[in-house]
C-alpha positions as CSV (number, residue, x, y, z in Angstrom):
1,X,1.8,-0.4,24.7
2,X,1.6,-3.9,23.3
3,X,3.1,-4.9,20.1
4,X,-0.3,-5.5,18.5
5,X,-1.5,-2.0,19.5
6,X,1.7,-0.5,18.2
7,X,1.4,-2.4,14.9
8,X,-2.2,-1.2,14.6
9,X,-1.1,2.4,15.1
10,X,1.8,2.0,12.6
11,X,-0.6,0.5,10.0
12,X,-3.0,3.4,10.5
13,X,-0.2,6.0,10.2
14,X,1.0,4.3,7.0
15,X,-2.6,4.6,5.6
16,X,-2.4,8.4,5.8
17,X,0.9,9.4,4.2
18,X,-0.3,12.9,3.2
19,X,-1.6,13.7,6.6
20,X,1.6,12.4,8.1
21,X,3.7,14.6,5.8
22,X,1.5,17.6,6.6
23,X,1.7,17.1,10.4
24,X,5.4,16.5,10.4
25,X,6.2,19.2,7.9
26,X,3.9,22.0,9.2
27,X,2.9,21.1,12.8
28,X,6.4,20.1,14.0
29,X,8.0,21.1,17.2
30,X,9.0,24.6,15.8
31,X,5.6,25.3,14.1
32,X,4.9,28.3,16.5
33,X,8.3,29.9,15.8
34,X,8.0,29.2,12.0
35,X,4.3,30.0,11.5
36,X,3.0,31.6,14.6
37,X,-0.1,29.3,14.9
38,X,-1.5,26.1,13.7
39,X,-3.9,28.0,11.5
40,X,-1.0,29.9,9.8
41,X,0.8,26.6,9.4
42,X,-2.3,25.1,7.6
43,X,-2.6,28.2,5.4
44,X,1.1,27.9,4.6
45,X,0.6,24.3,3.6
46,X,-2.3,25.3,1.3
47,X,0.0,27.9,-0.3
48,X,3.0,25.6,-0.6
49,X,1.5,22.2,-1.6
50,X,0.6,21.1,-5.0
51,X,-3.0,20.6,-6.0
52,X,-2.6,16.9,-5.7
53,X,-1.0,17.1,-2.3
54,X,-3.9,19.3,-1.1
55,X,-6.5,16.9,-2.5
56,X,-4.7,13.9,-0.9
57,X,-4.8,15.6,2.5
58,X,-8.5,16.3,2.0
59,X,-9.2,12.7,1.0
60,X,-7.3,11.3,4.0
61,X,-9.1,13.7,6.4
62,X,-12.4,12.4,5.0
63,X,-11.2,8.8,5.4
64,X,-10.1,9.4,9.0
65,X,-13.4,11.1,10.0
66,X,-15.7,9.1,7.8
67,X,-19.2,10.5,7.3
68,X,-19.3,12.0,10.8
69,X,-17.0,14.6,12.2
70,X,-14.0,13.2,14.0
71,X,-14.5,13.4,17.8
72,X,-12.2,16.0,19.4
73,X,-10.3,13.6,21.7
74,X,-9.8,11.0,19.0
75,X,-8.6,13.7,16.6
76,X,-6.1,15.1,19.1
77,X,-4.8,11.6,19.8
78,X,-4.5,10.9,16.1
79,X,-2.5,14.1,15.4
80,X,-0.2,13.8,18.4
81,X,0.3,10.1,18.8
82,X,-0.2,8.6,15.4
83,X,1.0,11.4,13.1
84,X,3.6,12.7,15.7
85,X,2.4,16.3,15.4
86,X,3.6,18.8,18.1
87,X,0.4,20.7,17.8
88,X,-2.3,20.0,20.4
89,X,-5.5,21.9,19.8
90,X,-6.7,23.8,22.9
91,X,-10.3,23.3,22.0
92,X,-12.7,21.6,19.6
93,X,-13.2,25.0,17.9
94,X,-9.4,25.3,17.2
95,X,-9.3,21.8,15.9
96,X,-12.3,22.4,13.6
97,X,-10.8,25.6,12.3
98,X,-7.6,23.8,11.2
99,X,-9.6,20.9,9.7
100,X,-11.8,23.4,7.8
101,X,-8.8,25.1,6.3
102,X,-7.4,21.8,5.1
103,X,-10.7,20.6,3.7
104,X,-11.2,23.9,1.8
105,X,-7.7,24.2,0.4
106,X,-7.9,21.1,-1.7
């Protein structure tokens, strides 16, 4: 990866601090042992996070996806490469389920 591409990824990661905190705090390498599933991890975040933290995650999700839904492959890459999440959704439906939980808990 070139330095300019790396800087772009770093700048994008830094634009989404709440999503980064969610991904690293709830979808880390031990999320399956700790939560059992990504869905359960998202529900745990919704229960644990403050109202402002939940709202910030929702705002950042909307900013990442814009008006249209975030394409599956781009979302997977964003979670795994840019946010450094250990979670890799097995299907678009699994991704959408997690995003729906996060959008609705804020």
